[in-house]
C-alpha positions, 0 to 999 in steps of 0.5 A: 273266791274258793273253788267248791267242793263237787264237780259236775263229773264224776270219778277220780278226775272230777276230784282234782279238777277244782284244786288249785296246783298245790292243793293238786299236788297234795291230792296226788301225793297219795302214797309214803310219808306227805308233809303239807305245811299249810298257811292260814286260809290255804284251803288245808282240809279241803286239800285233805279231804280231796287226797283221802277221796282221790287215793279212795277212787283210785284204789290206793286204799280201802276207805276203811283203813283210812284214820284221819285225826283231828283234834277237835270233834267240829273238825272232824265232822267238818272232814266227814261231811266233805268226805261224803261229797266227794264220795259222790263226785268221785263214785257212788260206791266207792265206800268212802263214808267208811273212812274214820275221821275222829279225835285223838282221845275218841280214836284211843278210848274206842280201842281201849274199851275193846282190848281192855278185857283181853290185854288186861282183864276185867272191865276197863278203866271209866273215863274221868270228866275232870281232875279237879275232885281227885286233886281235891281230894288228893290235897286233903289226904296231903293236908295241902290247903289250896283254894279251889282255883289253885286246885285247878291250876294244879290239875293242869299242871298235872296235865302238863306233866302226863302229856310231856310224859313227865312222872310225879317225881321228875315234876319239880326238876322239869317244871324248873327247865320248862320254866312253869309258873305253878300256883304252889310250889313245885315240891306240893304239886308233885306231891299232890300229883303223886296222890292224884295218880294213887287215887286214880288207880286205886279207883281205876280211873282213867283221865283223857291222858291216860287214856292215850297212853294206856291204848299206847301200852297196850299196843306195844305190849299186847301182840294181838291188839297191835296186829288187829290195830295195824292190820286195820288202819293202814293210812293215817291223816293227821291235821294240826300236827303243829299243835301234837304233844309228846304224848300223842306222837307216843300214840301215832308212833304205837299205830303206825308201827313200821309203816310210813303211809302218814300224811300230816298238816300243819302250819308252824306260825299257828302254834299257840299251845306251846303251855299245854305241852305242843311242840311245832317240833314233829312238824318241823322236823317230819323230813328228817323223820322220814327222809322220803317225805314229799313236803308240800307248801299250801301259800294261796290264801282264800280266806282274807283280803290281800290288805289283810294277808300283807299284814299277816306276812308282815307280823309272821314273816309268812309268804301268803299269797291273798286270792280274794279282791281288795277290801279295807285297809286294816285299822289302827287306832290309838285311844286315850282310855280304855272306855272310849276303846270299848264304846268306839268298838261298839258303835262301829259294830253297831254300823257294821250290822246296820249296813247290812254285816250279820252279826254272826260274822263279826268278832272281837278277840282278846288275850285274857277272860279280863278283857270281856267284861268292858267289851260285854257291857259296851256291846250291851250299851250300844244294843249290840247282840253278842254271844261269848265263846270259851269262857264264861260271860262277865256276870256268870263267873263263880267269883264274879257272883260272889262278889256281888253278893257280898257288895249287896249284903254290905251295902244293906249294913253299911253307915253314912259314914262308911267309905264305899271305896273302902268297903269294895276293896275290903270285900274283894280282898276278902275273896281273893284279890291281892296287890300282887297277881298270882304267878303263872296263868289258869284259873287262879290267875283268871279269878284274880283277873276277874276281880281285879276287874270288877274293882276296876269297875267299881272305881270307874263308877266312883270316879264318875259319881264321887257322891255314890253309895254302896247301894249305888254301886250294886244297883249299877252291877245288878242293872249291867249283869240284866242287860249283858243277857243277850240272844243265844244265837247271831251275835257278835262273837267275843272270845279269846284268841286261843278260843278263835283257832279254826274259825274266821269272820268278815270283821274282827276287832283285836281290842287291848293291844299293849304290852303286858297284855300282848305280849302277856306280861309274864311273857319273858323268854324268846320262845314265849315271846315268839309263841305270843307273836304267833297268837296275834297272827292268828288274830289277824288271819281270822278275818275276811274283810275288816280288820280293826287293832287298837289300844287304849293308854290308860286303864278304866281307873286312870291309875296307870298309863300303857304302851302299845304292843310291841307287835303293834309298833312293828306294824306301824313303823315308818312306811307301815299303815297310819295310826289313827289316835282318837281323843288322845292327850299329848303324850309326846310333849313331855320331853319327847317321851311318849306317856311320860310325866310332865316336869311338875310331876310330884311322882317323877320328883319323888323317883328323882330324890331317890335316884340322886341319893342312890347315885350319891351312896354308890358313887355313880352318876344317876342315869347309870340307875335309870335315865330321865326318859325312864323315870318320866316314863314311870311317873307317867304310868304309875305301875302297880306290879313288877310285870306292869313295871317290866313292860317301860323301856329302860326296865330291864330284868336287872334293874327289876331285880336290884331296884324294883321294889323301891320303885314300885314303893314310891309309886304306891305313896300317895300323892300329897307326900309328894308335895302334890 
């Protein structure tokens, strides 16, 4: 059990009374540079709050000169609440309520607004809530044709460029070096970036990044502002330091000046925002930047059971030490299909609620937004209340509403001879569904995934009801949308792994753990794969007591087989927790290759004929092109995209480049052409 936040006695010693040895060490390191490497669930906020309270109670620092910087308003509020309690513990008149706990943006905006009239002249710039309006106007000026989702992704690229201090003229080179995959050609994005900045300057506007940049510039160039800020703040604390980006570091250095009273707290194993410009390098490099820094590790995990902690340590090579009593082993379950997986998840969640676990203490965490609709439907069908965090509900998404409206219109005008599945494809293709997903990540990719999920839902509907019409499908979608309406409070949380950062629940489900989902298909470099591993680590460490990990071998439409995530394969290797296979078909009996096609599979025959002809043409053995095992896996999974093909063992980047198009074409041909 985590120690309480307040002790019975009063005075500075009371602040230290209930801390563990490492947390006490943090509190006692009251001066100079301090780096706290705090593992998941080790009480980092507690340690930081007690450090501030102890420094105030012992007279080390005037509380009005403390600036504690967090990344979210929720975290800032939590820290302020802890400090208020500790103020009563240490001394009634400590003045600890004068400590400033703010986000980077809130602190910078306050300073920018105050100093702008004297430092620059005139009123300060107005802050933009969103970049999309100016990006769209820049596109019109430059006669760049792009969909709204693509423009949103351009806005995200501009944000990345600004936080990493990349100017429009340098964007092409910098994005190539960083391996960025934007929605448009890099040269086009660079032009839009320049046009956006011109419009912003013309209209005296500041976006979130400009607020930080302009504040840092005023401190650097206007000595009265620098002197005032450094006189006001002399004692700094920065939370989640592994998520700091170069622009935030620029501002922090401006605040700090030549002082070194700074305490940073973070966990390199929870770095999950590299794609947005964050880098753990400032945290891991802190001792080099401040050679006299005290480096303290928090390893006692108060959140999770030993069983969950052991799994987290295996996943990330960690050294957490569980402090809670034992609980159930994490469960690994393999399902034949997605519907089996989501239905089982919903039944288990319903059972937990019936047995006394509050719905608000259960979470389903997913890698992509495209995974949420099937989970929403399963929970709704099981009568389980839920709320979706960090994203719109599936049926509330603009592209889904648009698609359903168009399907309804198509249903009204359809004739008896129209083939409904073909009509669905035509409608969805008309609003942006393509055979290949757009490059990169962001709004365009999420829109495509929503439409693809709708296509798969429709395919599953018509497979289950061969005589169904387009009107029947629309009625089913309307019904599912209606039952998806859940109470706004006290429901099972459905959230992305990114949105779950900093939260915790009694029971956590981690479904969809397949290669191509986590690690995500576009994670190709070692650094990207490492970040995906950290993302799963964040998911695992959200669980206090129960943890259920699962994956399905086939999609809802049965079109392509999958393999479990390589991360799960590591965790369930010999000597690791056992895997439960629910209703699983025997996939290891096809020549000993999991997920492989049988010997009489027509697609396998087609692939072998192609390989034989190509081998003869090139004068090489057939296995040089692809082994039999790899061909059987390809035929069994029927990949539809290069990304899906890349996840199959035996298909490396070189073979993907050389043979990918031919293999995908062979897999896409109707089965009848192979004699099936």
